[in-house]
C-alpha positions in Angstrom: 0.0 0.0 0.0 1.3 3.5 -0.9 2.1 5.5 2.1 2.2 9.3 2.4 5.0 10.9 4.3 5.9 14.5 5.3 9.3 16.2 5.4 9.1 19.8 6.5 12.0 22.3 6.0 13.4 23.0 9.5 16.8 23.7 11.1 17.1 19.9 11.6 16.3 18.9 8.0 18.0 21.7 5.9 21.6 22.0 4.9 23.0 25.2 3.2 24.8 24.9 0.0 26.4 21.4 0.0 25.8 17.7 -0.2 27.7 14.9 1.6 27.6 11.2 0.7 27.5 10.1 4.3 24.4 12.1 5.3 22.1 10.1 7.5 18.5 9.5 6.4 15.9 11.9 7.7 13.1 9.6 6.4 13.0 6.1 4.9 10.3 5.2 2.4 9.4 2.3 0.2 9.3 2.5 -3.6 6.0 4.1 -4.8 5.5 6.1 -1.6 4.5 9.7 -1.7 6.3 12.5 0.2 5.1 16.0 1.0 8.3 18.0 1.0 9.2 21.6 1.5 11.8 23.5 -0.5 12.9 27.0 0.6 14.0 30.1 -1.3 17.6 30.9 -0.5 16.9 34.5 -1.7 14.3 35.0 1.0 16.4 37.8 2.5 15.7 40.0 -0.5 12.4 40.9 1.1 12.1 39.3 4.5 8.8 41.0 5.4 7.3 39.1 2.4 9.5 36.0 2.1 10.2 35.0 5.7 7.9 33.0 8.0 9.0 31.7 11.4 10.7 28.6 10.1 12.6 30.4 7.4 13.7 33.1 9.8 14.9 30.5 12.2 16.9 28.8 9.5 18.5 32.0 8.4 19.4 32.8 12.0 20.6 29.4 13.1 22.3 27.6 10.2 25.8 29.2 9.9 27.6 26.5 7.9 27.0 27.8 4.4 29.1 26.4 1.6 27.0 27.8 -1.2 23.6 29.4 -2.0 21.0 26.7 -2.0 18.9 25.5 0.9 18.6 21.7 0.6 15.9 19.6 2.3 16.7 16.0 2.8 17.9 13.3 2.4 15.2 10.7 2.0 16.3 7.1 1.7 14.4 4.5 -0.4 14.3 1.0 1.0 16.4 -1.5 -1.1 17.9 1.2 -3.3 21.5 0.4 -4.3 24.2 1.9 -6.5 23.4 1.1 -10.1 19.6 1.4 -9.6 17.6 4.3 -10.9 15.3 6.6 -8.9 12.2 8.1 -10.6 11.0 11.3 -9.0 7.4 12.0 -10.2 6.0 15.5 -9.5 2.4 15.2 -8.3 1.8 18.7 -7.1 3.5 22.0 -6.3 2.2 25.1 -4.5 3.9 28.3 -3.3 4.6 28.5 0.4 3.9 32.3 0.2 2.9 34.2 -2.9 6.1 36.2 -3.3 9.4 35.5 -5.0 12.6 37.2 -5.9 14.6 37.5 -9.2 18.2 38.8 -9.0 20.0 40.7 -11.7 23.2 39.3 -10.4 27.0 39.8 -10.8 27.1 36.2 -12.1 24.3 36.8 -14.7 25.0 36.4 -18.4 24.8 40.1 -19.1 26.4 41.4 -15.9 29.1 43.3 -17.8 26.6 44.8 -20.1 24.8 46.2 -17.0 28.1 47.5 -15.5 28.0 44.8 -12.8 25.0 46.7 -11.2 22.9 44.3 -9.1 19.2 44.7 -8.5 16.3 42.8 -7.2 12.8 42.4 -8.7 10.1 41.1 -6.3 7.3 39.2 -8.0 3.8 38.4 -6.6 1.8 35.3 -7.6 -1.9 35.4 -8.5 -2.8 31.8 -7.8 -6.2 32.1 -9.3 -4.8 33.1 -12.7 -1.5 31.1 -12.3 0.7 34.1 -13.2 3.4 36.1 -11.4 3.8 39.8 -11.9 6.6 42.2 -10.9 5.7 44.2 -7.8 8.8 46.4 -7.0 12.5 46.6 -7.6 15.5 48.0 -5.8 19.2 48.4 -6.3 21.2 46.0 -4.2 23.0 48.0 -1.5 26.2 45.9 -1.5 27.9 43.2 -3.6 26.0 39.9 -3.5 29.0 37.9 -2.3 27.7 35.5 0.4 24.7 33.2 0.8 21.8 34.3 3.0 22.2 38.1 2.9 19.2 40.0 4.3 17.9 43.4 3.2 15.2 44.5 5.6 12.3 46.7 4.5 13.2 50.3 4.9 16.9 49.9 4.3 16.6 50.4 0.5 14.3 52.4 -1.8 11.7 50.0 -3.2 10.4 51.3 -6.5 7.0 50.1 -7.5 6.8 48.6 -11.0 4.0 50.2 -13.1 4.3 48.0 -16.2 1.6 45.3 -16.2 3.3 42.1 -17.1 2.0 38.5 -16.4 4.4 35.7 -16.3 2.9 32.2 -16.4 4.1 30.2 -13.5 5.9 26.9 -13.9 6.7 25.7 -10.4 9.8 23.4 -10.3 12.7 22.3 -8.2 15.9 23.9 -9.6 17.9 21.5 -7.3 16.8 17.9 -7.1 18.6 14.6 -7.1 20.4 11.9 -5.2 23.5 12.0 -3.1 26.9 11.8 -4.9 29.3 9.0 -4.2 32.2 11.5 -3.9 33.6 12.1 -0.4 33.6 15.4 1.4 31.3 18.4 1.0 30.1 18.9 -2.6 28.8 22.4 -3.6 25.2 22.6 -4.8 26.2 25.2 -7.4 26.8 22.9 -10.4 24.5 20.5 -12.2 26.0 17.0 -12.3 25.5 13.3 -13.2 23.5 12.8 -9.9 21.2 15.8 -10.5 21.6 18.8 -8.3 21.3 22.2 -9.7 20.0 21.2 -13.2 17.5 24.1 -13.4 15.3 22.5 -16.1 12.1 24.6 -16.2 10.2 21.6 -17.6 10.4 19.5 -14.5 6.9 20.4 -13.5 3.7 18.7 -12.3 3.0 15.6 -14.3 6.6 14.9 -15.2 9.3 12.5 -13.9 13.0 12.8 -13.6 15.2 9.7 -13.5 18.5 9.7 -11.5 21.3 7.1 -11.4 21.7 6.1 -7.7 25.2 6.3 -6.4 24.9 5.5 -2.6 22.8 3.0 -0.7 19.3 4.4 -0.1 19.7 7.0 -2.9 19.5 10.0 -0.6 16.8 12.1 -2.3 16.7 15.9 -1.7 15.2 19.1 -3.1 16.0 22.8 -3.1 16.3 26.0 -5.1 12.5 26.0 -5.9 11.3 28.3 -8.6 8.0 30.0 -9.5 9.0 30.6 -13.1 12.1 30.4 -15.3 13.0 30.8 -18.9 15.4 28.6 -20.7 18.8 30.1 -19.9 18.1 31.6 -16.5 19.8 34.6 -18.0 20.0 37.2 -15.2 21.4 34.6 -12.7 18.2 33.4 -11.1 14.7 32.4 -11.8 11.8 33.7 -9.7 13.1 32.1 -6.6 10.3 31.2 -4.3 9.6 28.7 -1.5 7.5 25.7 -2.8 5.6 22.9 -1.1 5.9 19.8 -3.3 4.2 16.4 -3.5 6.4 13.8 -5.1 6.3 10.1 -5.7 9.6 8.1 -5.3 9.8 5.0 -7.5 12.8 2.6 -7.5 13.8 0.9 -10.8 16.1 -2.1 -11.0 17.9 -2.9 -14.3 16.9 0.4 -16.0 19.4 2.2 -18.3 19.0 6.0 -18.6 22.5 7.2 -19.6 25.0 9.0 -17.4 22.9 12.1 -16.6 19.4 12.7 -15.4 16.6 11.9 -17.8 13.3 13.9 -17.9 10.0 12.4 -19.1 6.8 14.2 -19.8 3.6 13.0 -21.5 5.0 14.2 -24.8 8.8 14.3 -24.6 12.0 12.7 -23.4 14.7 15.2 -22.4 18.4 14.3 -22.0 20.8 16.6 -20.3 24.4 17.8 -21.0 26.7 19.8 -18.8 30.0 21.6 -19.6 32.2 24.6 -19.2 30.9 25.8 -22.6 27.6 25.4 -24.4 29.5 23.4 -27.1 30.5 20.9 -24.4 27.0 20.8 -22.9 25.3 20.4 -26.3 27.7 17.6 -27.3 27.0 15.7 -24.0 23.2 16.2 -24.3 23.4 14.8 -27.9 25.4 11.8 -27.0 23.1 11.1 -24.1 20.2 11.3 -26.5 21.7 8.9 -29.0 22.5 6.4 -26.3 19.0 6.7 -24.9 17.4 6.1 -28.3 19.6 3.1 -29.0 18.9 1.5 -25.6 15.2 2.4 -25.2 13.9 2.1 -28.8 16.5 -0.2 -30.4 17.5 2.3 -33.1 20.9 2.3 -34.8 23.2 5.1 -33.8 23.0 6.5 -37.3 19.2 6.6 -37.3 19.2 8.2 -33.8 21.7 10.8 -35.0 19.5 11.6 -38.0 16.4 11.9 -35.8 18.1 14.4 -33.5 19.0 16.5 -36.6 15.5 16.6 -38.1 13.4 16.6 -34.9 15.5 16.9 -31.8 15.3 20.3 -30.1 18.3 21.5 -28.1 17.5 24.1 -25.5 19.9 26.1 -23.2 18.9 25.0 -19.7 20.9 27.6 -17.9 24.0 29.8 -18.3 24.2 30.9 -14.7 25.8 28.1 -12.7 29.5 28.2 -14.0 28.9 24.7 -15.4 26.4 25.4 -18.3 23.4 23.2 -19.2 21.7 22.1 -22.4 18.7 19.7 -22.7 17.6 17.8 -25.8 13.9 17.4 -26.2 12.8 14.3 -28.1 9.2 14.0 -29.3 7.7 10.7 -28.1 5.1 10.4 -30.8 7.8 9.8 -33.4 8.1 6.2 -32.0 4.4 5.4 -31.7 4.7 2.5 -34.2 7.7 0.9 -32.5 
């Protein structure tokens, strides 16, 4: 029987900016179980009067070990999961914890030099009935954004109301999600990797599944870096960063081949991922992952898989903001309906 579990984000369940392979399980579930899990916005300090609640404020005040930006909730262990298995994470539901989020025009953004390294914040508000977010106000950041968890209290900066009426359709997703790496020591959450982490694929939404190669016993599932909306590229350095309460189903697969990197499945597409220091490297990796997947999953020849990617594979820039860049290749499922 499928069980439903809960993992709230608290000072006892959240780490700041890193993973470790030897983390102890906070919760153990069986394959097919459902978990209600909370992911927190690591930019909540941009407008604490709107983005803090008591639990978030306590985390900001209490957790001082901060290797990087992201707040990570987990890990969750899956019974009988072993290295070499695959964990499927199916998104069943996502809702904003509070109806406000923050976007940063950051010093690490793609156009930072074109904006003279000027950093600013745009606060968005969500209209849940219409499922859109709209810009509420902006302000110039009063100091360099050079450390995680900075806080800018109301009244310390000039908040300028945004008059332009713009509606951004929401696409709630976990920017960070995955399984624990086998590598020893503290691993930064900044980069996307073979085990998942900061992949930032905007298509990982309700109704989709992401598949991860398990590297440690129990898998060690976690979430973080939740977003209200993001475009392919995440150009300015962040999405609309907002705290999200998610509902996920964790499914263990034995003897399943997905490639080296995470694999996304929606009702209409498969999406492979590539990562690299350049977009050329990331595109090459995403393409090779796609060819290997088509050969293994559908039994195609490498040559036919290559041809299909050229005539119908769509390569999208996942993000250019995390030092290691990302590309995802979208493959239309209906192509293979007769196989």
